[in-house]
C-alpha positions in Angstrom: 2.9 0.4 26.5 3.2 3.2 24.3 1.2 3.9 21.4 2.2 5.9 18.1 1.4 5.7 14.5 4.9 6.2 13.4 6.8 3.0 12.8 10.3 2.5 11.1 8.2 0.4 8.4 5.9 3.5 7.6 8.0 6.2 7.0 5.8 8.2 4.9 3.0 6.9 6.2 0.3 7.8 9.0 -1.1 4.3 10.7 -4.1 6.0 11.2 -5.3 5.3 7.2 -8.1 3.4 7.4 -11.5 4.3 6.6 -13.9 5.2 9.6 -16.2 2.5 10.1 -19.9 3.0 11.9 -20.3 1.6 15.5 -21.7 -1.9 14.8 -20.7 -3.6 18.0 -20.1 -6.8 19.5 -23.3 -6.3 21.9 -26.1 -7.6 21.0 -28.6 -5.1 22.5 -28.5 -1.4 21.0 -26.0 1.2 22.7 -26.3 4.7 22.9 -23.6 6.8 21.1 -22.2 10.1 22.2 -20.2 12.6 20.1 -19.1 15.5 21.6 -16.8 18.2 20.7 -15.9 21.8 22.2 -13.0 23.8 20.6 -11.3 27.0 20.9 -13.3 28.5 18.0 -16.2 30.2 18.4 -19.8 27.7 19.4 -21.9 26.7 19.0 -20.9 23.4 20.0 -22.4 20.2 19.1 -23.4 16.6 21.1 -24.9 14.3 19.2 -26.9 11.2 20.7 -27.9 8.2 18.8 -28.2 4.8 18.8 -25.9 1.7 17.2 -27.3 -0.5 14.8 -26.9 -3.9 15.0 -23.9 -5.8 13.4 -24.1 -6.4 9.4 -27.2 -3.9 8.8 -27.0 -1.0 6.8 -26.1 1.9 9.3 -28.2 5.6 9.5 -28.3 8.1 12.3 -31.0 6.8 14.8 -31.0 10.1 17.2 -32.4 10.1 20.4 -34.3 12.7 21.6 -35.5 13.8 24.9 -32.6 14.1 26.9 -30.9 16.6 29.3 -27.3 17.3 27.9 -25.0 19.8 30.3 -21.3 21.1 29.6 -19.5 23.1 32.2 -15.8 23.8 33.0 -13.7 23.6 35.7 -14.2 27.9 36.2 -17.8 27.2 37.3 -19.5 27.9 33.8 -22.0 25.6 32.9 -24.6 25.2 30.0 -28.0 22.9 29.8 -27.6 22.4 25.4 -30.7 22.8 23.6 -32.3 20.2 20.9 -31.9 21.7 17.7 -33.4 18.1 16.1 -33.5 14.8 17.2 -30.3 13.7 18.7 -28.5 16.8 18.1 -27.8 19.1 21.2 -26.5 22.5 20.6 -24.6 25.0 23.2 -25.7 28.6 22.9 -23.1 30.9 24.9 -20.4 28.5 26.3 -16.5 29.2 25.2 -14.2 26.9 24.6 -10.4 28.0 26.0 -7.2 26.2 26.2 -6.2 24.5 29.4 -10.0 24.6 30.5 -11.6 21.2 31.5 -14.7 20.4 30.5 -17.6 17.9 31.8 -20.1 16.3 29.9 -23.3 14.9 31.6 -26.0 13.4 29.8 -29.4 11.5 31.4 -31.7 9.9 28.9 -33.7 6.8 29.4 -32.9 6.8 33.2 -29.3 6.4 32.8 -26.7 8.6 32.9 -23.5 9.1 31.0 -20.5 11.5 31.8 -16.9 12.4 30.5 -14.3 14.9 30.6 -11.8 16.2 28.6 -9.1 18.7 28.8 -8.3 21.3 26.0 -4.4 21.1 25.3 -2.6 24.1 24.6 -2.5 25.1 20.7 0.3 24.2 18.7 0.8 26.0 15.7 -0.7 24.8 12.1 2.7 26.5 10.3 1.6 25.5 6.8 0.4 22.9 4.4 2.1 21.6 1.4 1.5 18.6 -1.3 4.1 15.9 -1.6 4.1 13.1 -4.0 4.7 9.6 -2.9 4.9 6.0 -3.7 1.8 4.5 -2.0 2.1 0.9 -2.8 2.9 0.3 -6.7 1.3 4.1 -7.4 2.8 7.9 -7.2 -0.2 9.7 -5.4 -0.5 13.2 -4.1 -0.8 13.9 -0.2 -0.8 16.8 2.3 1.6 17.7 4.8 0.6 19.7 7.6 3.5 21.6 8.9 3.6 22.0 12.7 6.4 21.8 15.3 5.7 19.1 18.3 6.7 21.2 21.4 9.3 19.6 23.3 8.2 17.3 25.9 6.2 14.2 25.1 2.6 14.2 25.9 1.3 15.9 22.6 -1.4 14.4 20.3 -3.2 15.2 17.0 -5.9 14.1 14.6 -6.7 15.7 11.3 -10.0 16.2 9.1 -9.1 16.4 5.6 -11.6 18.0 3.2 -11.4 17.6 -0.5 -13.6 19.8 -2.7 -15.8 20.4 0.7 -16.3 16.7 1.3 -14.5 15.0 4.5 -12.4 12.2 3.5 -13.5 9.5 6.3 -10.3 8.0 6.9 -8.9 8.2 10.2 -5.6 10.5 10.5 -4.1 10.7 14.0 -0.7 11.4 16.0 1.2 11.3 18.7 4.6 12.4 20.3 6.1 9.2 21.1 8.5 9.4 18.5 8.5 12.9 17.0 9.0 14.7 20.7 10.1 18.3 19.5 10.4 17.7 15.8 9.1 19.2 12.8 6.4 17.0 11.1 6.9 15.8 7.9 4.2 12.5 7.8 1.6 13.2 5.3 -2.5 12.5 5.1 -2.2 9.4 3.0 -4.2 5.9 2.7 -5.1 3.4 -0.1 -8.8 4.7 -0.2 -9.4 6.0 -3.4 -11.9 8.4 -2.3 -8.8 10.2 0.0 -6.8 10.7 -3.4 -5.8 13.9 -4.4 -6.0 15.1 -8.3 -4.7 18.2 -9.8 -6.9 21.2 -9.1 -8.5 19.6 -6.1 -9.1 21.9 -2.9 -8.1 20.7 0.1 -8.7 21.9 3.8 -6.9 20.3 6.9 -8.3 20.9 10.3 -5.4 20.3 12.9 -6.5 19.6 16.3 -4.9 19.2 19.6 -6.4 16.2 21.4 -6.0 14.9 24.6 -4.7 11.5 25.6 -7.9 10.0 26.0 -9.2 11.2 22.8 -6.1 9.7 21.1 -6.7 6.5 22.5 -10.2 6.6 21.3 -9.2 7.4 17.9 -6.1 4.5 18.0 -8.5 2.0 19.3 -11.5 2.8 16.7 -8.8 2.5 14.0 -8.1 -1.0 15.5 -11.5 -2.0 15.6 -12.0 -1.5 11.8 -9.4 -4.0 11.7 -11.1 -7.1 13.7 -10.0 -9.6 15.8 -9.3 -12.6 14.0 -12.6 -13.4 13.3 -14.0 -10.6 11.5 -15.7 -8.7 14.3 -14.8 -5.7 15.5 -13.9 -4.9 19.2 -15.7 -1.9 20.7 -13.4 1.0 20.6 -12.1 2.4 24.0 -14.3 5.4 25.1 -13.9 8.1 27.3 -18.1 8.2 28.0 -18.3 7.0 31.7 -21.8 4.9 31.9 -21.9 2.4 29.4 -22.3 4.7 26.3 -20.1 4.5 23.5 -18.3 7.6 21.5 -16.5 10.5 22.7 -16.2 13.8 24.4 -13.6 15.7 22.8 -12.2 19.6 24.1 -9.8 20.6 21.4 -8.2 22.9 19.5 -9.1 23.8 15.7 -6.7 25.2 13.1 -7.5 25.0 8.9 -5.2 25.5 6.2 -6.0 25.1 2.6 -4.7 25.1 -0.8 -4.9 24.3 -4.5 -3.4 21.1 -5.8 -1.3 21.7 -8.2 
């Protein structure tokens, strides 16, 4: 069944408006968590490797050092990443190119994890504006990224919102199941007061064109934040093979910013 965050009941919302949760998963034993990104912008690109924390405990980054981390593309380019600090691995010369498929390979603690992601074509981020909307019973300001989805279903997007340089932890993502070929008019909006825009705020939006597997990760992470009816979050779907959690994303990235008036 197709997924989309666009529903008739939420004509002005993205259904991805849930605060990011840390990965405190159902499993009793700790798991490795991988977060890797490669973009069309100049590197270095980063892969982080950590462990989960037990459910219902405070979260802190537990970086895992000593891993061998490589990224290669379908054109024969490959690089072993350097560990810049515990659990953080970075490229030095690899280049992200639209249309290429990138493969991640990690060995650590006698285990091997792999993932692949294809960088979609860039969809132009045309402009950005602020719209006033009624969010439940309150009128608020929200950012609207303007872009036109290419005709032909299959495009997916993620948005990171920065307010005065601070990353809004909300999940904002979208596919084109119901917006194929249309110009976007949906606002980045959620009820969290930390995500509310005010006059004189500087807002910056990072628009990412992501592949289907990465979209499924953000969709399932959003769903896991809502629990399964017993108050226990389900593990999000991962494109990492080998039993680790997290994601590996090859995506395009474009940014626009403006001052809220």
